[in-house]
C-alpha positions as CSV (number, residue, x, y, z in Angstrom):
1,M,-85.3,-61.4,27.2
2,P,-83.7,-61.3,23.7
3,G,-83.1,-65.0,24.0
4,T,-86.7,-65.6,24.8
5,V,-87.9,-63.6,21.7
6,V,-85.5,-65.5,19.5
7,A,-86.7,-68.8,20.9
8,A,-90.4,-67.8,20.3
9,V,-89.7,-66.8,16.7
10,Q,-87.9,-70.1,16.1
11,R,-91.0,-72.0,17.3
12,L,-93.3,-70.2,14.7
13,P,-94.3,-72.4,11.9
14,L,-93.2,-71.4,8.4
15,L,-95.8,-69.4,6.5
16,S,-97.4,-70.8,3.5
17,G,-98.3,-68.8,0.3
18,E,-101.9,-68.2,1.5
19,S,-100.5,-66.8,4.8
20,W,-98.4,-64.3,3.0
21,K,-101.4,-63.0,1.1
22,R,-103.3,-62.5,4.3
23,L,-100.3,-60.6,5.8
24,I,-100.0,-58.3,2.9
25,R,-103.7,-57.6,2.9
26,A,-103.5,-56.7,6.6
27,L,-100.6,-54.3,6.0
28,V,-102.5,-52.6,3.1
29,L,-105.5,-52.3,5.3
30,L,-103.4,-50.8,8.1
31,F,-101.8,-48.3,5.6
32,K,-105.3,-47.2,4.3
33,R,-106.6,-46.6,7.8
34,S,-103.4,-44.6,8.7
35,L,-103.9,-42.4,5.6
36,E,-107.4,-41.6,6.9
37,N,-105.6,-39.7,9.7
38,P,-104.7,-36.2,8.3
39,Q,-101.4,-36.0,10.3
40,V,-100.1,-39.3,9.1
41,A,-101.1,-38.5,5.5
42,E,-99.2,-35.2,5.6
43,L,-96.1,-36.9,7.0
44,F,-96.0,-39.4,4.1
45,R,-96.6,-36.6,1.6
46,F,-93.5,-34.7,2.9
47,I,-91.4,-37.9,2.9
48,F,-92.3,-38.6,-0.7
49,L,-91.7,-35.0,-1.9
50,G,-88.3,-34.8,-0.1
51,T,-87.2,-38.0,-1.7
52,I,-88.1,-36.7,-5.1
53,V,-86.3,-33.3,-4.6
54,E,-83.1,-34.8,-3.1
55,T,-83.0,-37.3,-5.9
56,S,-83.4,-34.6,-8.5
57,R,-80.6,-32.5,-6.8
58,V,-78.2,-35.3,-6.8
59,I,-78.9,-36.1,-10.4
60,G,-78.5,-32.4,-11.3
61,V,-75.1,-32.2,-9.5
62,K,-73.9,-35.3,-11.3
63,M,-75.0,-33.9,-14.6
64,V,-73.2,-30.5,-14.0
65,S,-70.1,-32.3,-12.8
66,F,-70.2,-34.5,-15.9
67,V,-70.6,-31.5,-18.1
68,N,-67.8,-29.6,-16.4
69,S,-65.5,-32.6,-16.6
70,F,-66.3,-33.0,-20.2
71,F,-66.2,-29.3,-21.3
72,L,-64.0,-27.5,-18.6
73,V,-60.4,-27.9,-17.5
74,K,-59.8,-26.4,-14.0
75,A,-56.5,-25.4,-12.4
76,S,-55.6,-23.5,-9.2
77,F,-52.4,-21.5,-8.4
78,K,-51.5,-20.6,-4.8
79,Q,-49.6,-17.5,-3.8
80,G,-46.0,-18.3,-2.9
81,E,-45.5,-20.6,-5.8
82,L,-43.7,-19.5,-8.9
83,S,-46.6,-20.6,-11.0
84,Y,-48.8,-18.1,-9.3
85,E,-46.4,-15.3,-10.3
86,W,-46.4,-16.5,-13.9
87,V,-50.2,-16.4,-14.2
88,S,-50.6,-13.3,-12.1
89,A,-48.1,-11.3,-14.2
90,Y,-49.6,-12.6,-17.4
91,L,-53.1,-11.5,-16.4
92,E,-51.7,-8.1,-15.4
93,Q,-50.0,-7.8,-18.8
94,H,-53.3,-8.6,-20.6
95,K,-55.3,-6.2,-18.3
96,V,-57.8,-8.9,-17.4
97,W,-58.9,-7.1,-14.3
98,N,-59.6,-3.7,-16.0
99,K,-63.2,-4.6,-16.7
100,S,-63.9,-5.6,-13.1
101,R,-66.4,-3.6,-11.0
102,T,-65.2,-4.6,-7.5
103,F,-61.8,-3.5,-6.3
104,R,-59.6,-3.1,-3.3
105,V,-57.7,0.2,-3.2
106,I,-54.1,0.1,-1.9
107,A,-51.2,2.6,-1.8
108,R,-48.1,1.8,-3.9
109,N,-45.5,3.5,-6.0
110,G,-47.3,3.8,-9.3
111,R,-44.1,3.7,-11.3
112,N,-43.6,0.1,-10.2
113,I,-47.0,-1.1,-11.4
114,T,-47.0,-3.2,-14.6
115,N,-50.6,-2.4,-15.5
116,R,-50.6,1.4,-15.3
117,D,-54.4,1.5,-16.0
118,M,-54.9,0.1,-12.5
119,A,-53.0,2.9,-10.8
120,L,-53.9,6.6,-10.6
121,A,-50.4,7.5,-11.4
122,G,-49.1,10.8,-12.9
123,N,-48.7,12.5,-9.6
124,E,-45.2,14.0,-9.3
125,D,-45.5,15.0,-5.6
126,G,-43.3,12.1,-4.3
127,Y,-46.2,10.5,-2.5
128,P,-47.6,6.9,-3.0
129,D,-50.3,6.5,-5.6
130,P,-53.7,4.7,-5.2
131,V,-53.7,1.3,-7.0
132,Y,-56.7,-0.9,-7.7
133,E,-56.5,-4.6,-7.0
134,P,-59.2,-7.1,-8.0
135,S,-61.5,-8.1,-5.3
136,V,-61.9,-11.7,-4.3
137,S,-64.7,-13.9,-5.3
138,E,-65.5,-11.9,-8.4
139,P,-64.8,-14.1,-11.5
140,E,-63.8,-12.6,-14.8
141,L,-64.1,-13.9,-18.3
142,F,-61.0,-13.8,-20.4
143,W,-61.2,-14.3,-24.2
144,W,-57.8,-15.8,-24.8
145,R,-56.2,-15.7,-28.2
146,G,-59.7,-14.9,-29.6
147,R,-60.6,-18.7,-29.5
148,H,-61.0,-19.8,-25.9
149,W,-63.0,-18.6,-22.9
150,I,-61.2,-18.7,-19.5
151,T,-63.0,-18.0,-16.3
152,I,-60.7,-16.5,-13.7
153,S,-61.5,-16.1,-10.0
154,K,-59.4,-15.0,-7.1
155,D,-59.8,-16.2,-3.5
156,E,-58.0,-15.3,-0.3
157,K,-57.7,-17.5,2.7
158,E,-55.3,-17.2,5.7
159,G,-53.5,-14.2,4.1
160,A,-52.7,-16.1,0.9
161,S,-54.4,-15.6,-2.5
162,T,-55.4,-18.4,-4.9
163,L,-56.1,-18.0,-8.6
164,T,-58.5,-20.4,-10.2
165,L,-58.7,-20.9,-13.9
166,Q,-61.5,-22.7,-15.8
167,V,-60.7,-23.2,-19.4
168,W,-63.7,-24.0,-21.6
169,S,-62.3,-26.9,-23.5
170,R,-62.6,-30.6,-23.7
171,N,-58.9,-31.3,-23.3
172,R,-56.0,-30.0,-21.3
173,S,-53.9,-28.8,-24.2
174,V,-55.4,-25.2,-24.0
175,L,-54.4,-25.0,-20.4
176,D,-50.9,-26.3,-21.2
177,E,-50.4,-23.6,-23.9
178,F,-51.7,-20.9,-21.5
179,I,-49.3,-21.8,-18.7
180,K,-46.3,-22.2,-21.1
181,E,-47.0,-18.7,-22.6
182,A,-47.3,-17.2,-19.1
183,R,-44.1,-18.8,-18.0
184,E,-42.1,-17.7,-21.0
185,Q,-43.4,-14.1,-20.7
186,Y,-42.5,-14.0,-17.0
187,K,-39.0,-15.3,-17.7
188,T,-38.2,-12.7,-20.3
189,S,-40.0,-9.8,-18.6
190,Q,-38.1,-6.8,-17.4
191,T,-40.5,-6.4,-14.5
192,P,-38.8,-7.4,-11.2
193,P,-40.2,-10.6,-9.7
194,P,-41.7,-10.3,-6.2
195,R,-39.5,-10.8,-3.2
196,I,-39.2,-14.4,-2.0
197,D,-39.1,-15.1,1.7
198,Y,-38.9,-18.9,1.2
199,D,-38.7,-21.0,-1.9
200,W,-41.6,-23.4,-1.4
201,S,-40.9,-25.0,-4.7
202,Q,-37.4,-26.0,-3.5
203,S,-36.3,-25.6,-7.2
204,L,-34.5,-22.3,-7.3
205,I,-30.7,-22.0,-6.8
206,V,-29.9,-20.4,-3.4
207,A,-26.3,-19.5,-2.5
208,H,-25.0,-18.1,0.8
209,F,-21.7,-16.2,1.0
210,N,-20.5,-15.8,4.6
211,Q,-18.5,-12.7,5.6
212,A,-15.6,-14.8,6.8
213,D,-15.0,-16.2,3.4
214,F,-13.1,-14.4,0.6
215,S,-15.9,-15.1,-1.9
216,Y,-18.0,-12.6,0.2
217,D,-15.6,-9.8,-0.9
218,W,-15.8,-10.9,-4.6
219,V,-19.6,-10.9,-4.6
220,L,-19.9,-7.7,-2.5
221,D,-17.6,-5.7,-4.8
222,Y,-19.4,-7.1,-7.9
223,L,-22.8,-6.3,-6.7
224,Q,-21.7,-2.7,-5.8
225,S,-20.5,-2.3,-9.4
226,E,-23.8,-3.7,-10.7
227,N,-25.7,-1.0,-8.8
228,V,-27.8,-3.5,-7.0
229,M,-29.3,-0.8,-4.8
230,A,-30.8,1.3,-7.6
231,D,-34.4,0.3,-6.8
232,A,-34.0,0.0,-3.1
233,N,-36.1,2.0,-0.7
234,E,-34.7,0.9,2.6
235,F,-31.1,1.9,3.6
236,T,-28.7,2.3,6.4
237,V,-27.0,5.7,6.2
238,S,-23.3,5.5,6.8
239,T,-20.3,8.0,6.8
240,K,-17.7,5.3,7.3
241,Q,-14.9,5.2,4.7
242,N,-15.3,1.4,4.5
243,D,-18.7,1.9,2.9
244,V,-17.4,4.1,0.0
245,G,-18.1,1.3,-2.5
246,W,-21.8,2.0,-2.3
247,N,-21.4,5.4,-3.9
248,R,-19.2,4.8,-6.9
249,E,-21.3,7.2,-9.1
250,D,-20.5,9.9,-6.6
251,P,-17.4,9.0,-4.5
252,N,-17.2,12.5,-3.0
253,Q,-20.6,12.2,-1.4
254,L,-20.5,12.6,2.4
255,V,-23.0,9.9,3.2
256,R,-23.4,6.4,1.7
257,Y,-26.6,4.5,1.4
258,V,-25.8,1.0,2.6
259,P,-28.3,-1.9,2.5
260,S,-30.1,-2.5,5.7
261,S,-30.0,-6.0,7.3
262,N,-32.3,-8.6,5.8
263,T,-33.4,-6.4,2.9
264,K,-34.0,-8.1,-0.4
265,Q,-33.1,-6.4,-3.7
266,R,-33.8,-7.7,-7.2
267,L,-31.2,-7.6,-10.0
268,C,-31.5,-8.7,-13.6
269,W,-28.1,-10.2,-14.4
270,R,-27.4,-11.3,-18.0
271,G,-31.1,-11.8,-18.6
272,N,-31.7,-13.8,-15.4
273,W,-33.4,-12.4,-12.3
274,M,-31.8,-12.8,-9.0
275,Q,-32.7,-11.8,-5.5
276,V,-30.0,-10.4,-3.2
277,E,-30.4,-10.4,0.5
278,F,-27.8,-8.6,2.7
279,V,-27.5,-9.9,6.3
280,I,-25.4,-7.3,8.2
281,G,-23.1,-8.9,10.8
282,Y,-23.4,-7.8,14.4
283,E,-20.5,-6.4,16.5
284,D,-19.9,-7.7,20.0
285,S,-18.5,-5.9,22.9
286,N,-14.9,-6.7,21.8
287,G,-15.5,-5.1,18.4
288,R,-15.6,-8.4,16.5
289,T,-18.1,-8.4,13.6
290,S,-19.6,-11.8,12.7
291,G,-22.7,-13.3,11.2
292,G,-22.7,-11.2,8.1
293,S,-23.6,-12.9,4.8
294,I,-25.0,-12.3,1.3
295,N,-27.8,-14.7,0.2
296,I,-28.5,-14.9,-3.5
297,T,-31.6,-16.6,-5.0
298,L,-31.3,-17.3,-8.7
299,H,-34.6,-17.6,-10.6
300,S,-33.2,-20.6,-12.3
301,T,-32.6,-24.4,-11.8
302,D,-29.3,-24.4,-13.7
303,R,-26.4,-24.5,-11.2
304,T,-23.9,-23.5,-14.0
305,L,-25.5,-20.1,-13.8
306,L,-24.3,-19.7,-10.2
307,T,-20.9,-20.9,-11.2
308,T,-20.8,-18.3,-14.0
309,F,-21.9,-15.6,-11.6
310,I,-19.2,-16.4,-9.0
311,D,-16.5,-16.6,-11.7
312,A,-17.6,-13.2,-13.1
313,A,-17.4,-11.7,-9.5
314,R,-13.9,-13.2,-9.0
315,V,-12.7,-11.8,-12.3
316,H,-14.2,-8.4,-11.6
317,Y,-12.6,-8.3,-8.2
318,T,-9.2,-9.3,-9.6
319,Q,-9.4,-6.6,-12.3
320,A,-10.5,-4.0,-9.9
321,S,-7.5,-4.8,-7.7
322,I,-5.2,-3.5,-10.4
323,S,-6.1,0.1,-9.5
324,R,-6.1,-0.5,-5.8
325,V,-4.5,-2.5,-3.0
326,T,-6.6,-4.5,-0.5
327,V,-5.2,-5.0,3.0
328,H,-6.8,-7.7,5.1
329,L,-6.6,-7.2,8.9
330,T,-7.2,-9.6,11.8
331,D,-9.5,-9.2,14.9
332,N,-8.9,-10.0,18.5
333,Y,-9.9,-13.6,18.0
334,G,-7.3,-14.5,15.5
335,S,-9.6,-14.4,12.4
336,W,-9.6,-12.3,9.3
337,A,-12.1,-9.6,10.1
338,R,-12.2,-6.8,7.5
339,A,-10.4,-5.4,4.5
340,V,-9.2,-1.9,3.8
341,T,-8.7,-0.7,0.3
342,K,-6.0,1.8,-0.7
343,N,-5.1,3.4,-3.9
344,R,-2.4,1.7,-5.8
345,R,1.0,3.4,-5.5
346,A,3.0,3.8,-8.6
347,F,6.2,1.7,-8.4
348,S,8.1,4.6,-9.9
349,T,7.4,6.7,-6.8
350,L,9.6,4.5,-4.6
351,I,12.8,6.4,-3.7
352,L,15.4,3.7,-3.3
353,P,19.0,3.3,-4.3
354,T,19.5,2.3,-7.9
355,G,18.7,-1.3,-8.7
356,V,17.1,-2.2,-5.3
357,K,13.4,-1.9,-6.2
358,E,14.0,-3.4,-9.7
359,T,15.8,-6.4,-8.2
360,L,13.0,-6.9,-5.7
361,L,10.2,-6.7,-8.3
362,A,12.0,-9.0,-10.8
363,D,12.6,-11.6,-8.1
364,A,8.9,-11.6,-7.1
365,K,7.7,-11.8,-10.7
366,E,10.1,-14.7,-11.4
367,F,8.9,-16.5,-8.3
368,L,5.2,-16.2,-9.2
369,A,5.9,-17.5,-12.7
370,S,8.0,-20.5,-11.6
371,E,5.4,-22.6,-9.8
372,E,5.8,-25.4,-12.4
373,W,9.6,-25.4,-12.0
374,Y,9.3,-25.6,-8.2
375,T,7.0,-28.6,-8.5
376,F,9.3,-30.3,-11.0
377,A,12.4,-29.7,-8.8
378,G,10.7,-30.8,-5.6
379,V,11.5,-27.4,-4.0
380,P,8.8,-25.8,-1.8
381,H,7.1,-23.0,-3.7
382,R,7.6,-20.2,-1.2
383,R,9.7,-17.0,-1.0
384,G,10.6,-14.9,2.0
385,Y,11.8,-11.3,2.0
386,L,13.3,-9.4,5.0
387,L,13.4,-5.7,4.8
388,Y,15.4,-4.2,7.6
389,G,16.9,-0.8,8.5
390,E,16.2,2.5,10.0
391,P,12.6,3.6,10.7
392,G,11.0,5.7,7.9
393,T,13.2,4.5,5.1
394,G,10.4,3.1,2.9
395,K,10.1,-0.6,4.0
396,S,6.2,-0.5,4.2
397,S,5.9,1.7,1.1
398,T,7.9,-0.9,-0.9
399,I,5.5,-3.7,0.0
400,H,2.5,-1.5,-0.8
401,A,4.0,-0.6,-4.2
402,I,4.9,-4.2,-5.0
403,A,1.4,-5.4,-4.1
404,G,-0.1,-2.8,-6.6
405,E,2.4,-3.7,-9.3
406,L,1.7,-7.5,-9.0
407,G,-2.0,-7.1,-8.4
408,L,-1.8,-9.0,-5.1
409,E,-3.6,-8.5,-1.8
410,I,-1.9,-8.0,1.5
411,Y,-2.7,-10.1,4.5
412,F,-1.3,-8.2,7.5
413,I,-0.5,-10.1,10.7
414,S,0.7,-8.5,13.9
415,L,2.4,-11.2,16.0
416,A,1.9,-9.0,19.1
417,A,-1.9,-8.7,18.6
418,P,-4.2,-10.2,21.2
419,G,-5.6,-13.6,20.2
420,I,-2.6,-14.6,18.0
421,D,-0.9,-17.7,19.1
422,D,0.7,-20.6,17.3
423,Y,-2.6,-22.2,16.5
424,T,-4.4,-19.1,15.2
425,L,-1.3,-18.1,13.3
426,G,-1.4,-21.3,11.4
427,R,-5.1,-21.0,10.8
428,L,-4.8,-17.5,9.5
429,I,-2.2,-18.5,7.0
430,R,-4.2,-21.5,5.9
431,D,-7.2,-19.3,5.2
432,T,-5.2,-17.0,2.8
433,P,-5.1,-17.6,-1.0
434,S,-1.9,-18.9,-2.6
435,R,-1.2,-15.8,-4.6
436,C,-0.9,-13.0,-2.1
437,I,1.5,-11.1,0.2
438,L,1.8,-12.2,3.8
439,L,3.1,-9.2,5.7
440,I,4.6,-9.4,9.2
441,E,5.8,-6.0,10.3
442,D,8.3,-5.3,13.1
443,I,8.9,-9.0,13.6
444,D,11.5,-8.3,16.2
445,C,8.9,-6.8,18.6
446,A,7.2,-10.1,19.0
447,F,10.1,-11.9,20.6
448,P,12.6,-10.9,23.4
449,S,12.9,-7.2,23.7
450,R,15.7,-5.1,22.2
451,E,18.9,-4.7,23.9
452,E,19.5,-1.6,26.0
453,D,21.5,1.2,24.5
454,E,25.1,0.8,25.4
455,D,25.6,4.5,26.1
456,E,22.9,4.5,28.8
457,E,23.1,2.9,32.2
458,P,20.0,1.1,33.3
459,L,18.0,2.7,36.0
460,L,17.6,0.6,39.2
461,D,15.0,0.9,42.0
462,S,15.8,0.5,45.7
463,K,15.7,-3.3,45.4
464,G,18.1,-3.4,42.4
465,N,15.5,-4.0,39.7
466,P,15.8,-2.1,36.4
467,I,13.4,0.7,35.8
468,P,12.0,0.6,32.2
469,R,12.6,3.8,30.3
470,E,9.5,3.4,28.2
471,P,6.5,1.0,28.1
472,V,7.6,-2.4,27.1
473,P,6.0,-3.6,23.9
474,P,3.6,-6.5,24.4
475,R,5.1,-9.9,23.9
476,S,3.6,-12.2,21.5
477,Q,1.9,-15.5,22.3
478,V,3.5,-16.9,19.2
479,T,6.6,-18.9,19.9
480,L,9.6,-18.9,17.7
481,A,9.1,-22.5,16.9
482,G,5.5,-21.8,15.9
483,L,6.6,-19.0,13.5
484,L,9.3,-21.2,12.0
485,N,6.7,-23.9,11.4
486,V,4.4,-21.7,9.4
487,L,7.3,-20.3,7.4
488,D,9.0,-23.5,6.1
489,S,7.8,-26.7,7.8
490,V,5.7,-29.4,6.3
491,A,2.6,-27.8,7.7
492,S,3.3,-24.4,6.1
493,E,1.4,-23.2,3.1
494,E,3.0,-22.6,-0.3
495,G,2.7,-20.2,-3.2
496,R,2.8,-16.9,-1.2
497,L,5.2,-14.0,-0.9
498,T,6.2,-13.5,2.8
499,F,7.5,-10.1,3.7
500,A,8.9,-9.3,7.2
501,T,10.2,-5.9,8.3
502,T,12.3,-5.0,11.3
503,N,14.3,-2.0,12.5
504,H,16.7,-4.2,14.4
505,I,17.9,-7.3,12.5
506,E,20.5,-7.9,15.2
507,A,17.6,-8.7,17.6
508,L,16.3,-11.6,15.5
509,D,17.2,-15.2,16.0
510,P,19.5,-16.5,13.3
511,A,17.2,-19.4,12.7
512,L,14.5,-17.0,11.6
513,I,16.5,-15.2,8.9
514,R,18.5,-18.1,7.4
515,P,18.0,-18.8,3.7
516,G,14.9,-20.9,3.1
517,R,12.9,-18.7,5.5
518,M,14.1,-15.3,4.5
519,D,15.6,-15.8,1.0
520,L,16.3,-12.2,0.1
521,K,17.4,-9.6,2.7
522,I,17.5,-5.9,1.7
523,Q,18.9,-3.2,4.0
524,Y,17.2,0.2,4.0
525,G,19.4,3.0,5.0
526,L,19.1,6.8,5.5
527,A,18.7,9.0,2.4
528,T,21.7,9.1,0.1
529,T,22.6,11.9,-2.3
530,E,21.0,9.9,-5.1
531,Q,17.8,9.4,-3.2
532,L,17.7,13.1,-2.3
533,E,17.8,14.1,-6.0
534,Q,15.1,11.5,-6.8
535,M,12.9,12.8,-4.1
536,F,13.2,16.4,-5.2
537,D,12.5,15.5,-8.8
538,R,9.4,13.5,-7.7
539,F,8.1,16.4,-5.7
540,Y,8.8,19.0,-8.4
541,P,8.5,17.5,-11.9
542,Y,8.3,19.5,-15.1
543,N,5.3,19.0,-17.3
544,A,5.9,20.4,-20.8
545,E,2.2,19.9,-21.7
546,L,1.0,22.5,-19.2
547,A,0.8,26.1,-20.3
548,D,3.1,28.6,-18.6
549,D,0.1,30.2,-16.8
550,A,-1.4,27.0,-15.6
551,G,0.3,27.0,-12.2
552,P,1.1,26.7,-9.5
553,A,0.3,23.1,-10.2
554,I,2.0,19.7,-10.4
555,G,4.6,20.2,-13.2
556,C,4.4,24.0,-13.3
557,Y,6.2,26.2,-10.8
558,Y,7.3,29.8,-10.7
559,D,10.3,31.8,-9.7
560,S,9.6,33.0,-6.2
561,S,12.2,35.8,-6.6
562,V,10.0,37.6,-9.1
563,A,7.4,39.6,-7.2
564,P,4.3,41.4,-8.4
565,P,3.5,43.5,-10.4
566,L,6.1,41.8,-12.6
567,P,4.7,38.8,-14.6
568,R,5.4,35.4,-13.2
569,V,8.3,33.5,-14.7
570,R,8.0,29.7,-14.9
571,L,10.9,27.6,-13.8
572,S,12.3,25.5,-16.6
573,A,13.2,21.8,-16.5
574,E,16.9,22.7,-16.2
575,A,16.2,25.1,-13.3
576,L,14.3,22.4,-11.4
577,L,17.1,19.9,-12.1
578,S,19.7,22.4,-10.8
579,L,17.6,23.0,-7.7
580,G,17.4,19.3,-7.0
581,T,21.2,19.0,-7.3
582,Q,21.7,21.9,-4.9
583,F,19.2,20.4,-2.5
584,A,21.0,17.0,-2.5
585,A,24.3,18.8,-1.9
586,A,22.9,20.8,1.0
587,V,21.7,17.8,3.0
588,P,24.4,15.5,4.4
589,P,23.9,11.9,3.1
590,S,22.9,9.1,5.5
591,R,21.6,11.5,8.2
592,Y,17.9,11.8,7.6
593,S,15.3,9.3,6.6
594,I,13.1,9.5,3.5
595,A,10.0,10.0,5.8
596,Q,11.6,13.0,7.5
597,L,12.6,14.7,4.3
598,Q,9.2,14.0,2.8
599,G,7.5,15.6,5.7
600,Y,9.7,18.7,5.2
601,L,9.0,19.0,1.4
602,L,5.3,18.7,1.9
603,S,5.5,22.1,3.6
604,W,6.8,23.6,0.3
605,K,5.1,21.4,-2.3
606,N,4.4,24.4,-4.6
607,D,7.7,26.3,-4.1
608,P,10.9,24.4,-4.8
609,Q,13.1,27.5,-4.3
610,A,11.7,28.0,-0.8
611,A,12.3,24.3,-0.1
612,L,15.9,24.7,-1.0
613,A,16.3,27.9,0.9
614,G,14.8,26.6,4.1
615,V,16.4,23.2,4.3
616,G,19.3,24.5,6.3
617,G,17.1,26.0,8.9
618,W,15.1,22.8,9.0
619,M,18.2,20.7,9.7
620,E,19.2,23.1,12.5
621,R,15.7,22.6,14.0
622,Q,16.0,18.8,13.6
623,Q,19.4,18.9,15.4
624,R,18.1,21.2,18.1
625,E,15.1,19.0,18.6
626,K,17.3,15.9,18.8
627,Q,19.4,17.6,21.5
628,E,16.3,18.6,23.4
629,I,15.2,15.0,23.4
630,E,18.6,13.9,24.7
631,E,18.4,16.5,27.4
632,M,14.9,15.3,28.4
633,K,16.2,11.8,28.6
634,K,19.1,12.9,30.8
635,R,16.8,14.9,33.0
636,R,14.5,12.0,33.4
637,R,17.4,9.8,34.4
638,R,18.5,12.4,37.0
639,E,15.0,12.7,38.4
640,A,14.7,8.9,38.6
641,A,18.0,8.7,40.4
642,A,16.9,11.5,42.8
643,R,13.7,9.6,43.6
644,R,15.6,6.4,44.1
645,E,18.0,8.1,46.6
646,A,15.1,9.7,48.5
647,E,13.3,6.3,48.7
648,E,16.5,4.7,50.0
649,R,17.0,7.4,52.7
650,L,13.4,7.0,53.8
651,E,13.8,3.3,54.1
652,R,17.0,3.7,56.1
653,E,15.3,6.1,58.5
654,E,12.4,3.7,59.0
655,E,14.9,0.9,59.7
656,R,16.7,2.9,62.3
657,R,13.4,3.9,64.1
658,A,12.3,0.3,64.1
659,A,15.7,-0.8,65.5
660,R,15.6,1.7,68.3
661,G,12.1,0.6,69.3
662,S,12.6,-3.1,69.4
663,G,16.3,-3.6,69.9
664,Q,18.0,-4.9,73.1
665,A,21.0,-3.1,74.6
666,S,24.2,-5.1,74.9
667,E,26.9,-4.8,77.7
668,D,29.2,-2.6,75.5
669,G,26.4,-0.2,74.6
670,E,25.5,-1.8,71.3
671,V,22.0,-2.8,70.3
672,V,21.5,-6.3,68.9
673,V,18.4,-6.8,66.8
674,D,17.3,-10.2,65.7
675,S,16.4,-10.1,62.0
676,K,13.5,-12.4,62.3
677,K,12.1,-10.5,65.2
678,K,12.4,-7.3,63.2
679,E,10.5,-8.8,60.2
680,E,7.6,-9.9,62.5
681,D,7.3,-6.4,64.1
682,S,7.7,-4.2,61.0
683,G,6.2,-6.6,58.3
684,Q,9.3,-6.0,56.1
685,T,11.5,-8.6,54.5
686,S,15.2,-8.7,55.1
687,P,17.7,-10.1,52.6
688,G,18.6,-13.1,54.8
689,L,16.8,-15.1,57.4
690,G,18.6,-15.4,60.7
691,V,21.2,-12.8,59.8
692,Q,21.7,-10.2,62.6
693,E,22.0,-6.6,61.9
694,I,24.1,-4.5,64.2
695,V,23.3,-0.9,64.7
696,T,25.8,1.2,66.7
697,G,24.0,3.1,69.6
C-alpha cells in the first residue's frame, strides 16, 4: 500500500504558480468554514492562548536566570563536609538564625551551645536544656559586613542538611571572602568541632595506633596526661589497677572512668583540634586481648603535625618513666600483651655487699654509653648479666632498681610459659626496643630439672620408677640452641641489657653462661653482718628535721622502755646506730636471706627496740619451723614407703592366687606355670616373655 501511494504521488504533475494560489484559497476557505463551528473555534483559541502563555513563561524564566547569573552568586554546602562546618559555625557565631520564626526544638546540653541565645539555658538541675534549631526551607537574609546581602536557606534530604548561600553581587569575590573568613574563624575557634565518622574530604590526617605496637603506650599515656576525657559523657567504669592512669587528678579514687569502645573525644592540642577514638580490644576465651587501637584524626593536612605529636608523646612517656618502671608481659600466644607500671625503687635501698650494686650500675651505664665504640671495634653491642644465688637475696629487686635508675623498661619473658618456643622467643626479642632490659628469671627451670638432693634417697614405686617429691616444673618449648641463638648469634638483636636469674647455677649448661653470653656474673648470698646493719638502718633511719613529738613516723622513734604517764623519749641517731649494731651481732651471718629478715622487721616497723628484743625468738621459730618441715618430709617418705610395701604385698598375693588357679601340678608336687599363659589369663605383664615362674606348692 505505501508503495502504491508513493507511485501515485510521483505521477502527479508539478504544480504551476496558478495552481498554488488555488490551493491556498481552498485552505483558507476550509479554515473559515471550520471557524464557523463553535467547537473548532474554541479549540483554536485555547491553542493560541497556551502558546502565548508558555512563551511568556519561558521568556520570564530566562530573564530571571539571566538576572540571577548577573547579580547573584550561589553556593551550597553539604553536611559531612568541613566547609559545611565552617559556614554553619560562622552563622551561629553571628546569630543569623535568631530572627527566624520557624524552629525545631531539640534537647541538648546548653553549656555546649555556641549561640546561647538559641538555648533556654540557665537551668542548674543537671537536665538537658531545650535548644532551638532553624527549620528547613525558611530562608534568612544576612547583612554581611554592612555591605552585602546574603540569602541563606537550609534544606534536609535523606538525613543530611544542606546550606545554600546566595550572595547579591556581580562577582565571586564576595563569596570568596565570606568562605575565607568562616574558615579562619573555625580554625581558631575554641569550640570543639563535631565528631567525624568518616572524612569524606579525604584531606585530614588520620593515624591508627595498634595496641600491639609500643607507640600505643606512648599515645595512651600522653592522652591521659592531657585529660582527653574531660568533656566525655560516655564511660566504662573500672576498678582495675591497670586503669589508674585515667584518674591522675585523684589517684586514690576507687573507680576510674575509662573510655568506652568506639567513643570519640575532641582535644585541642597546641592550637589544633584532633579527634581521638578509643577502640577497646576484646578478650578471647584464653584471656588474650587483641584488636585494641587509638585512632586520631587531625584537623590538618600537614603531616609534620602528626610527627610532632608522636614525638611529644614519646618524650612524655620517656620522662614519665623516670619516676616509674614499666614491666611488659607476654600472653599465651607468645606476644607482648600488656604492661604493668610500678613505682621506681631508689637504688640506695638495695641491701647488697659493699661495691656490688655500684659495680653493676657503672657497668650498665658504661655499656649504654659505648654504642659508638662497639660499632667502631666491630664488637656486638650486647651485654649479659647473670645473677645467681639463694632465693630471696635480692636478685629481682636489683633489676627493678637498675631499671628505675637508668630509665629503662623491663621486658619479662618466662621460658616455661605456654606458647613460647624458639620462633616466638626470637619474635618477642625482635619486637623490643634497643634500649631496654630483657629479663629471663629462673632460667634453670626451663631446661633439665634440678638434681635430686644428695641426702635424700629417691622414692620408687612397685615397678622401680621414681616417685616425684613435688610437682615437676613445666619444661620449656625453647631449646638450648634457640636460646643461645637469640643471645649471641647473628640473628640476635643488639643494644639491650639481658638479665638472667637462677637459684642453681650448677644446673645451667656451661655454654649458656660463658663470656659473650653472660658477661658479668654476680653471686647473691645470705645476709652478711654488713647487710644486716644496712637493713636495720634503712628500716629505722633518723630524721633530724622532724620534731621530737612528730612520731611514731619514719625517722622518729621512741624509747619503748618509757611507759606512760612519763613523757616519751625519742631515740637519738646514736641509739639507733647502736641498736643496728646489736641486731647485726645477734643474727648469725649467712644464715637468713634478706627477704626473711625484711619480713620480720615489717612486724616492728615503728619499734626498733622490740625488733632487737624479739629477733632471738624469731630465729628459734625459724629453726623450729625448718625442723618441722624436715619432719614432714621424712614422714611423707615413710608413708610413701609404707604404701609401696602394701602395694607390693597385694601384687604378690594376687600373683599367688592366679598361680594356684591356672597352674599344673608336677610329679614332685611342684606347680609349673607358663608365663605367657599367666599373662593371657590375668591380663598382667611379666618382666620376660617365655620365662617360667616356679611356685612351690
